[in-house]
C-alpha positions as CSV (number, residue, x, y, z in Angstrom):
1,M,-0.1,0.1,-0.1
2,A,1.1,3.6,-0.9
3,D,2.4,6.2,2.0
4,N,-0.5,8.3,0.9
5,T,-3.0,5.6,1.2
6,I,-1.8,4.3,4.5
7,Y,-1.8,8.1,5.7
8,I,-5.4,8.4,4.4
9,V,-6.5,5.0,6.0
10,K,-4.9,6.0,9.5
11,R,-7.0,9.5,9.2
12,L,-10.3,7.5,8.4
13,H,-9.9,5.4,11.1
14,S,-9.3,8.5,13.6
15,V,-12.1,10.3,12.5
16,L,-14.6,7.3,12.6
17,S,-13.5,5.4,15.6
18,R,-13.5,8.7,17.5
19,K,-17.2,8.9,16.9
20,G,-17.7,5.2,17.2
21,H,-19.1,5.3,13.6
22,H,-18.3,2.7,10.8
23,L,-18.1,2.8,6.9
24,T,-18.9,0.5,4.0
25,A,-18.1,0.1,0.6
26,A,-19.6,-1.1,-2.7
27,E,-17.1,-1.9,-5.2
28,S,-17.4,-2.7,-8.9
29,C,-14.1,-1.8,-10.8
30,T,-11.9,-2.2,-7.6
31,G,-13.4,-5.6,-7.0
32,G,-12.4,-5.6,-3.3
33,M,-9.4,-3.6,-3.3
34,L,-11.0,-0.7,-1.5
35,A,-11.7,-3.0,1.4
36,S,-8.5,-4.4,1.2
37,A,-6.7,-1.2,1.9
38,I,-8.7,-0.5,4.8
39,V,-8.1,-4.1,6.3
40,D,-4.5,-3.5,5.7
41,F,-4.7,-1.2,8.7
42,P,-4.4,-2.9,12.2
43,G,-7.7,-2.0,13.7
44,A,-10.0,-2.0,10.8
45,S,-12.8,-4.0,12.4
46,D,-13.3,-0.7,14.4
47,I,-14.4,1.2,11.4
48,L,-15.1,-1.5,8.8
49,C,-18.7,-2.8,8.7
50,Q,-18.8,-4.6,5.4
51,S,-17.6,-4.3,1.7
52,L,-19.8,-5.6,-1.2
53,V,-18.2,-6.3,-4.7
54,T,-21.3,-5.8,-6.9
55,Y,-19.7,-6.3,-10.3
56,S,-22.8,-7.3,-12.5
57,N,-25.9,-4.9,-13.0
58,E,-28.0,-7.6,-11.4
59,A,-26.1,-7.3,-8.4
60,K,-26.1,-3.7,-8.0
61,Q,-29.9,-3.8,-8.5
62,R,-30.5,-6.9,-6.0
63,I,-27.9,-6.0,-3.3
64,L,-27.8,-2.3,-3.5
65,G,-31.2,-1.3,-4.9
66,V,-29.6,0.5,-8.1
67,N,-32.8,1.3,-9.9
68,E,-33.1,-0.4,-13.3
69,A,-34.0,2.5,-15.0
70,T,-30.9,4.3,-13.8
71,L,-28.6,1.6,-15.4
72,A,-31.0,1.7,-18.8
73,N,-30.6,5.2,-19.0
74,W,-27.2,6.1,-17.7
75,G,-25.3,2.9,-17.7
76,A,-23.1,1.1,-14.7
77,V,-20.6,3.5,-15.2
78,S,-22.1,6.8,-14.5
79,E,-22.5,9.5,-11.8
80,Q,-26.0,8.4,-11.1
81,T,-25.0,4.8,-10.5
82,A,-22.1,5.8,-8.4
83,A,-24.6,7.8,-6.2
84,E,-27.2,5.0,-6.0
85,M,-24.4,2.4,-5.1
86,A,-22.9,4.8,-2.0
87,L,-26.8,5.3,-0.7
88,G,-27.4,1.2,-1.3
89,A,-24.3,0.5,0.6
90,A,-24.9,2.6,3.5
91,R,-28.6,1.2,3.8
92,S,-27.7,-2.3,3.4
93,A,-24.9,-2.1,6.0
94,G,-26.8,0.5,8.4
95,C,-23.5,2.7,8.4
96,E,-23.1,6.5,8.5
97,V,-20.4,6.3,5.8
98,S,-20.0,4.6,2.7
99,M,-17.9,4.9,-0.8
100,S,-18.5,3.2,-4.1
101,T,-16.6,2.7,-7.3
102,T,-17.8,1.8,-10.7
103,G,-15.5,2.3,-13.9
104,I,-13.9,0.7,-16.8
105,A,-10.4,-0.6,-15.7
106,G,-9.8,-1.9,-19.3
107,P,-8.0,-3.0,-21.4
108,G,-11.2,-3.3,-23.3
109,G,-14.7,-2.1,-22.6
110,G,-13.8,1.5,-23.5
111,T,-15.9,3.5,-25.8
112,A,-15.7,7.3,-27.0
113,D,-18.0,8.5,-24.6
114,K,-16.8,6.2,-21.9
115,P,-13.2,5.4,-22.3
116,V,-11.0,3.0,-20.3
117,G,-9.8,4.7,-17.2
118,L,-13.2,6.5,-16.6
119,V,-14.1,5.9,-12.9
120,Y,-17.1,7.4,-11.0
121,I,-16.5,7.3,-7.1
122,G,-19.3,8.0,-4.7
123,C,-19.4,9.1,-1.0
124,Y,-22.3,8.8,1.2
125,C,-21.6,10.8,4.6
126,Y,-24.4,11.2,7.2
127,G,-27.4,11.9,4.7
128,N,-25.4,13.3,1.8
129,V,-24.0,11.9,-1.3
130,A,-21.1,13.3,-3.3
131,V,-19.9,11.9,-6.6
132,R,-16.6,12.5,-8.5
133,R,-15.4,11.5,-11.9
134,F,-12.0,10.6,-12.9
135,I,-10.2,9.5,-16.2
136,F,-7.0,7.5,-14.8
137,D,-4.1,6.7,-17.0
138,G,-2.3,3.4,-16.7
139,D,-2.9,-0.2,-17.2
140,R,-5.9,-2.2,-15.6
141,G,-4.0,-2.5,-12.2
142,S,-2.7,0.9,-12.0
143,I,-6.1,2.3,-12.7
144,R,-7.7,0.4,-9.9
145,R,-5.2,1.5,-7.4
146,Q,-5.8,5.2,-8.4
147,A,-9.5,4.5,-7.8
148,V,-8.9,3.0,-4.7
149,E,-6.8,6.1,-3.2
150,E,-9.2,8.6,-4.6
151,A,-12.2,6.9,-3.2
152,L,-10.2,7.0,0.3
153,K,-9.6,10.9,-0.5
154,L,-13.2,11.6,-1.1
155,C,-14.3,9.8,2.0
156,L,-11.7,11.6,4.2
157,S,-12.7,14.9,2.5
158,C,-16.5,14.4,3.0
159,L,-16.0,13.5,6.7
160,E,-14.0,16.5,7.2
161,E,-16.6,18.8,5.7
162,Y,-18.9,17.2,7.7
163,E,-17.0,17.8,10.9
164,R,-16.3,21.6,9.8
165,E,-19.9,22.2,9.3
166,H,-21.4,20.2,12.2
167,G,-18.6,20.0,14.8
168,N,-17.3,16.8,16.6
């Protein structure tokens, strides 16, 4: 795990464990790497409730409650799907915070509108959902690693923003 990723996970652990709160993840293109990055840190059980790899559209619908119309209209790799995945993960786990990843890691599968490297990352944080769009460079592994780091960064950013607005 990269030093920056370790630092971010430590910060997430500090913020969430201080509050006695938990997080969960709904992963598609990262296929469990996000949960793995959190579990690599000692004390992960203090903050990680569950993580779901929902790679197929059917799993996104059945497990996370992603709307069939969202998938039909926007596709699995979309801002809308990432938002519904994050919300569905939080609901499924009963957690205060969740992250989601959906994208095209390659080497195939890209189109002109949705190229290889396109990843949407969602974060549900105490009732609010934020989604960010990224286009990462590199091979499949590199794209997935970048997505994990950005998901953790988004989650920490959302938590810190919440704390600034609502206090400890």
